Residue frames relative to the residue before (quaternion, step in Angstrom):
aa qw qx qy qz dx dy dz
M 1.0000 0.0000 0.0000 0.0000 0.00 0.00 0.00
I 0.5413 -0.6290 0.4528 0.3261 3.51 -1.15 0.60
T 0.2017 -0.7626 0.6006 0.1305 3.54 -1.26 0.46
D 0.6768 0.4292 -0.2736 0.5318 3.59 1.27 -0.29
I 0.5175 -0.6871 0.4200 0.2892 3.58 -0.74 1.07
E 0.6431 0.5303 -0.3361 0.4384 3.60 0.96 -0.77
D 0.5900 0.5784 -0.3667 0.4276 3.59 1.09 -0.64
Y 0.6059 0.5605 -0.3631 0.4324 3.59 1.02 -0.74
F 0.7374 0.4291 -0.2374 0.4644 3.57 0.78 -1.02
E 0.7028 0.4428 -0.2670 0.4886 3.60 1.18 -0.46
K 0.8307 0.2237 -0.0668 0.5055 3.60 0.96 -0.88
G 0.5654 -0.5586 0.4156 0.4422 3.60 1.10 -0.65
C 0.7047 -0.4989 0.3176 0.3919 3.56 -1.30 -0.05
G 0.4173 -0.7250 0.4602 0.2974 3.59 1.14 -0.49
R 0.5352 0.6550 -0.3887 0.3652 3.58 1.25 0.21
C 0.7793 0.2297 -0.1663 0.5588 3.63 1.19 -0.05
E 0.6954 -0.4912 0.3455 0.3947 3.54 -1.34 0.15
R 0.6118 0.5570 -0.3558 0.4346 3.62 1.22 -0.20
F 0.3461 0.7623 -0.4766 0.2684 3.60 1.33 0.05
D 0.8639 0.0462 -0.0731 0.4961 3.54 -1.01 0.97
T 0.5554 0.5353 -0.4356 0.4639 3.58 1.02 0.84
S 0.6387 -0.5271 0.3860 0.4064 3.56 -1.25 0.26
D 0.6426 0.5326 -0.3156 0.4514 3.61 1.24 -0.34
C 0.4309 0.7127 -0.4573 0.3119 3.61 1.27 -0.07
S 0.5258 -0.6604 0.4451 0.2988 3.58 -0.91 0.95
V 0.5974 0.5701 -0.3694 0.4261 3.59 1.01 -0.71
R 0.6580 0.5267 -0.3216 0.4315 3.59 0.93 -0.84
R 0.6173 0.5483 -0.3511 0.4417 3.59 1.04 -0.70
W 0.7916 0.3198 -0.1265 0.5050 3.56 1.02 -0.87
T 0.2341 0.8296 -0.4882 0.1360 3.62 1.23 0.31
A 0.6727 0.5030 -0.3195 0.4387 3.61 0.78 -0.93
G 0.6887 0.4709 -0.2854 0.4717 3.60 0.86 -0.90
L 0.6460 0.5140 -0.3177 0.4665 3.59 0.99 -0.81
Q 0.6402 0.5097 -0.3274 0.4724 3.60 1.02 -0.76
D 0.6217 0.5201 -0.3451 0.4731 3.62 1.05 -0.68
L 0.6384 0.5101 -0.3268 0.4748 3.61 0.96 -0.83
R 0.6239 0.5459 -0.3291 0.4523 3.56 1.01 -0.84
R 0.6669 0.4983 -0.3015 0.4649 3.59 0.87 -0.94
I 0.6422 0.5230 -0.3230 0.4580 3.57 0.97 -0.84
C 0.6766 0.4946 -0.2958 0.4583 3.60 0.86 -0.95
V 0.6744 0.4840 -0.2964 0.4723 3.58 0.90 -0.90
S 0.6329 0.5385 -0.3381 0.4417 3.61 1.04 -0.70
E 0.6728 0.4518 -0.2913 0.5083 3.59 1.23 -0.39
E 0.5141 -0.6956 0.3658 0.3436 3.55 1.34 0.46
L 0.3372 0.7065 -0.5361 0.3160 3.55 1.05 0.80
V 0.4173 -0.6952 0.5301 0.2480 3.55 -1.09 0.76
E 0.3317 -0.7651 0.5303 0.1528 3.52 -0.79 1.12
T 0.0662 0.7786 -0.6184 0.0836 3.57 -0.82 1.07
V 0.3605 -0.6734 0.5787 0.2856 3.54 -1.34 -0.09
K 0.0836 0.7648 -0.6349 0.0710 3.55 -0.89 1.00
W 0.8487 0.0560 -0.0785 0.5200 3.55 -0.97 0.92
G 0.6794 -0.5103 0.2796 0.4470 3.58 1.13 0.67
H 0.6976 0.4368 -0.2591 0.5054 3.60 1.25 0.21
P 0.5682 -0.5649 0.4548 0.3888 3.60 -1.17 0.44
C 0.0294 -0.7731 0.6329 -0.0307 3.53 -0.86 1.06
Y 0.1864 -0.7979 0.5693 0.0673 3.56 -0.89 0.97
M 0.1367 -0.8331 0.5357 -0.0177 3.51 -0.76 1.19
S 0.1703 -0.7064 0.6723 0.1415 3.48 -1.39 0.41
G 0.7903 -0.0122 -0.0460 0.6109 3.57 -0.43 1.19
S 0.7600 -0.3210 0.2552 0.5042 3.56 -0.79 -0.99
R 0.5916 0.5985 -0.3469 0.4141 3.60 1.28 0.13
N 0.4176 -0.6629 0.5650 0.2590 3.55 -1.01 0.88
I 0.2024 -0.7792 0.5836 0.1063 3.57 -0.96 0.90
V 0.7947 -0.1201 0.1140 0.5840 3.61 0.73 -1.06
I 0.1333 -0.7547 0.6358 0.0921 3.53 -1.35 0.38
F 0.3876 -0.7128 0.5388 0.2268 3.57 -1.15 0.69
G 0.0076 0.7578 -0.6511 -0.0418 3.52 -1.33 0.39
A 0.1216 -0.7862 0.6033 0.0565 3.57 -0.98 0.86
F 0.0485 -0.7871 0.6142 -0.0296 3.53 -0.91 1.03
R 0.6998 -0.4667 0.3122 0.4417 3.59 -1.21 0.18
E 0.7847 0.3559 -0.1731 0.4771 3.60 0.87 -0.94
D 0.8109 0.0299 0.0062 0.5844 3.61 1.18 -0.38
Y 0.2060 -0.7137 0.6358 0.2096 3.51 -1.40 -0.09
R 0.2440 -0.8193 0.5172 0.0413 3.53 -1.14 0.75
L 0.1994 -0.6952 0.6741 0.1498 3.46 -1.36 0.52
A 0.0714 -0.8259 0.5592 -0.0098 3.57 -0.30 1.29
F 0.2902 -0.7690 0.5558 0.1249 3.55 -0.92 1.03
F 0.3596 -0.6805 0.5951 0.2314 3.55 -1.04 0.84
N 0.8311 0.1618 -0.1391 0.5135 3.59 -1.11 0.64
A 0.1859 0.8301 -0.5035 0.1515 3.57 1.06 0.77
A 0.5161 0.6444 -0.4234 0.3731 3.61 1.18 -0.34
L 0.6353 0.5254 -0.3249 0.4635 3.60 1.21 -0.41
M 0.6023 0.6324 -0.3458 0.3431 3.55 1.12 -0.68
Q 0.4774 -0.6837 0.4876 0.2587 3.55 -1.14 0.75
D 0.1023 -0.8421 0.5172 0.1140 3.61 1.07 -0.77
P 0.0287 0.8489 -0.5270 0.0284 3.62 0.73 1.01
G 0.6974 0.4607 -0.2762 0.4745 3.61 1.10 -0.60
R 0.3319 -0.7694 0.4786 0.2623 3.58 1.34 -0.05
I 0.3658 0.7467 -0.4774 0.2842 3.55 0.93 0.94
F 0.5305 0.6238 -0.4173 0.3940 3.59 1.23 -0.21
Q 0.1041 -0.7611 0.6382 0.0505 3.51 -1.18 0.75
K 0.5071 -0.6053 0.5066 0.3462 3.56 -1.25 0.38
Q 0.4740 -0.6820 0.4793 0.2836 3.56 -1.06 0.76
G 0.8042 -0.0685 0.0632 0.5870 3.57 1.10 -0.57
P 0.7172 -0.4773 0.2936 0.4142 3.58 -1.26 0.18
N 0.7204 0.4228 -0.2543 0.4874 3.61 1.13 -0.48
T 0.4420 0.6711 -0.4641 0.3727 3.57 1.29 0.20
R 0.4321 -0.7318 0.4692 0.2399 3.59 -0.78 1.02
H 0.8136 0.1082 -0.0147 0.5711 3.58 0.93 -0.90
P 0.5285 -0.5710 0.4975 0.3835 3.59 -1.12 0.52
D 0.0300 0.8521 -0.5166 0.0783 3.58 -0.73 1.01
M 0.7600 0.3502 -0.2052 0.5075 3.60 1.17 0.08
I 0.3230 -0.6713 0.6274 0.2265 3.46 -1.40 0.41
R 0.2041 -0.7886 0.5741 0.0836 3.56 -0.72 1.13
F 0.1298 -0.7846 0.6046 0.0457 3.55 -0.98 0.93
T 0.1271 -0.8009 0.5826 0.0551 3.58 -0.99 0.83
E 0.7269 0.2737 -0.2125 0.5929 3.57 1.34 0.15
N 0.5645 -0.6335 0.4164 0.3265 3.56 -1.05 0.76
A 0.6600 0.5355 -0.3140 0.4231 3.61 1.08 -0.59
Q 0.5152 0.7040 -0.4022 0.2779 3.62 1.13 -0.48
P 0.6610 0.5060 -0.3602 0.4212 3.68 0.75 -0.77
S 0.6773 0.4649 -0.3227 0.4700 3.61 0.87 -0.79
E 0.6324 0.5234 -0.3331 0.4638 3.61 1.07 -0.66
M 0.7547 0.3655 -0.1819 0.5135 3.59 1.11 -0.73
A 0.2791 0.8246 -0.4693 0.1477 3.59 1.28 0.12
T 0.6578 0.5137 -0.3232 0.4460 3.61 0.88 -0.86
V 0.6731 0.4838 -0.2903 0.4781 3.58 0.92 -0.90
I 0.6431 0.5202 -0.3246 0.4588 3.59 0.91 -0.89
R 0.6476 0.5178 -0.3200 0.4584 3.59 0.93 -0.87
S 0.6588 0.4981 -0.3275 0.4590 3.60 0.92 -0.81
Y 0.6403 0.5054 -0.3286 0.4760 3.61 1.00 -0.72
L 0.6403 0.5163 -0.3268 0.4654 3.59 0.97 -0.81
R 0.6530 0.5136 -0.3187 0.4563 3.61 0.92 -0.86
E 0.6251 0.5243 -0.3400 0.4677 3.58 1.02 -0.75
A 0.6780 0.4897 -0.2881 0.4663 3.60 0.88 -0.96
I 0.6337 0.5193 -0.3240 0.4730 3.59 1.01 -0.79
G 0.6253 0.5450 -0.3319 0.4493 3.59 1.00 -0.79
Y 0.6552 0.4930 -0.3129 0.4793 3.59 0.96 -0.83
A 0.6504 0.5187 -0.3203 0.4532 3.57 0.96 -0.85
K 0.6800 0.4949 -0.2956 0.4532 3.59 0.89 -0.91
S 0.6920 0.4544 -0.2825 0.4847 3.59 1.08 -0.65
G 0.4875 -0.6831 0.4179 0.3480 3.59 1.29 -0.17
L 0.4396 0.7147 -0.4433 0.3154 3.57 1.28 0.11
K 0.0206 -0.7683 0.6396 -0.0143 3.54 -1.03 0.93
P 0.5524 -0.5990 0.4387 0.3789 3.57 -1.12 0.53
P 0.5541 -0.6016 0.4378 0.3733 3.59 -1.08 0.59
K 0.5273 -0.6160 0.4831 0.3303 3.55 -1.14 0.67
E 0.2113 -0.7588 0.6046 0.1185 3.52 -0.94 0.91
H 0.1417 -0.7901 0.5933 0.0610 3.54 -0.74 1.06
F 0.1562 0.7634 -0.6144 0.1240 3.52 -0.87 0.98
E 0.4133 -0.7157 0.5185 0.2192 3.49 -1.14 0.67
I 0.1643 -0.7387 0.6439 0.1126 3.52 -1.12 0.73
E 0.5118 -0.6693 0.4492 0.2971 3.53 -0.84 1.01
M 0.2994 -0.7299 0.5864 0.1838 3.53 -0.91 0.97
P 0.4360 -0.7068 0.4827 0.2782 3.62 -0.65 1.05
A 0.5815 -0.6032 0.4242 0.3435 3.56 -1.04 0.81
E 0.6199 0.5549 -0.3460 0.4338 3.58 1.04 -0.74
L 0.6614 0.4831 -0.3109 0.4822 3.59 1.00 -0.74
T 0.6175 0.5395 -0.3386 0.4615 3.58 0.99 -0.81
D 0.6607 0.5013 -0.2999 0.4715 3.58 0.93 -0.93
A 0.6611 0.5110 -0.3078 0.4550 3.58 0.94 -0.91
L 0.6644 0.4935 -0.3021 0.4731 3.60 0.98 -0.83
D 0.6386 0.5247 -0.3208 0.4625 3.61 1.07 -0.73
C 0.7217 0.4507 -0.2390 0.4678 3.58 1.06 -0.77
D 0.7839 0.2671 -0.1263 0.5461 3.58 1.15 -0.47
P 0.2807 -0.8041 0.5003 0.1558 3.62 -0.06 1.27
E 0.6311 0.5292 -0.3468 0.4488 3.61 1.03 -0.69
L 0.6417 0.5064 -0.3144 0.4827 3.56 1.02 -0.81
A 0.6434 0.5252 -0.3196 0.4561 3.59 0.96 -0.87
E 0.6587 0.5009 -0.3083 0.4693 3.57 0.94 -0.85
A 0.6507 0.5138 -0.3150 0.4619 3.58 0.96 -0.89
F 0.6520 0.5183 -0.3153 0.4549 3.60 0.97 -0.85
T 0.6890 0.4759 -0.2948 0.4603 3.60 0.91 -0.84
R 0.6215 0.5360 -0.3429 0.4570 3.61 1.20 -0.41
L 0.5332 0.6223 -0.4117 0.3987 3.60 1.23 -0.32
T 0.5541 -0.5723 0.4728 0.3768 3.55 -1.19 0.49
P 0.6338 -0.5280 0.3832 0.4154 3.62 -1.13 0.42
G 0.6413 0.5318 -0.3278 0.4455 3.59 1.01 -0.74
R 0.6591 0.4922 -0.3063 0.4791 3.58 1.00 -0.81
Q 0.6178 0.5244 -0.3438 0.4746 3.60 1.02 -0.76
K 0.6462 0.5250 -0.3123 0.4574 3.56 0.92 -0.93
S 0.6409 0.5347 -0.3209 0.4477 3.57 0.95 -0.87
Y 0.6545 0.4982 -0.3104 0.4765 3.58 0.95 -0.87
L 0.6643 0.5082 -0.3131 0.4499 3.59 0.89 -0.88
I 0.6345 0.5203 -0.3293 0.4672 3.59 0.97 -0.83
N 0.6932 0.4786 -0.2843 0.4578 3.58 0.85 -0.95
L 0.6556 0.4999 -0.3190 0.4674 3.59 0.95 -0.80
N 0.6637 0.4899 -0.3080 0.4740 3.60 0.93 -0.83
A 0.6362 0.5198 -0.3292 0.4655 3.60 1.02 -0.73
T 0.6287 0.5314 -0.3325 0.4603 3.58 1.02 -0.76
K 0.6409 0.5305 -0.3255 0.4493 3.57 0.97 -0.82
T 0.6996 0.4614 -0.2898 0.4624 3.61 0.91 -0.78
R 0.6887 0.4611 -0.2860 0.4809 3.60 1.16 -0.47
T 0.7445 0.3732 -0.1963 0.5176 3.60 1.14 -0.54
P 0.3728 -0.7827 0.4520 0.2099 3.60 -0.20 1.28
E 0.6675 0.5171 -0.3279 0.4238 3.62 0.89 -0.80
L 0.6342 0.5166 -0.3423 0.4624 3.61 1.14 -0.40
R 0.6144 0.5602 -0.3518 0.4299 3.61 1.18 -0.39
A 0.6032 0.5962 -0.3549 0.3935 3.60 1.14 -0.52
């Protein structure tokens, strides 16, 4: 993965085999991503690289991060559960996302056309960061598949490794295992 911000805009994120090739998703969306970059920097956000992507911060708080894909590119907001979203432009990143948290773009011209709205959303997010406000933690249980329970009961090393995972990583495994069960008929029997 890249660690220098300029590498992202010149070569891509470095997270796949298309890095630094003409097929890289970042290259398809360079003009729109550069417009988003200008908008974020104009709001005095500090530009960094996290997880191979441009991340913009206020103080020590992440505000937004970019992502480029074959069909679209995105501006994802951290702590979006606090956001008002008056324009109803936020979308969920996936089916397991709790709150809509990103603006999806499918044309390079969209960020400049939406610059005023994007700036207002950034200012709202920056205001929450400066005040120290964070969304309340939501606690919910995800069903542990019987097969995983049995495997953990039979293998103490596996059980120990699973309990050492962060709660988010455990949740991710449970979501994926439960999704596999619903898609694979032989696992439901």
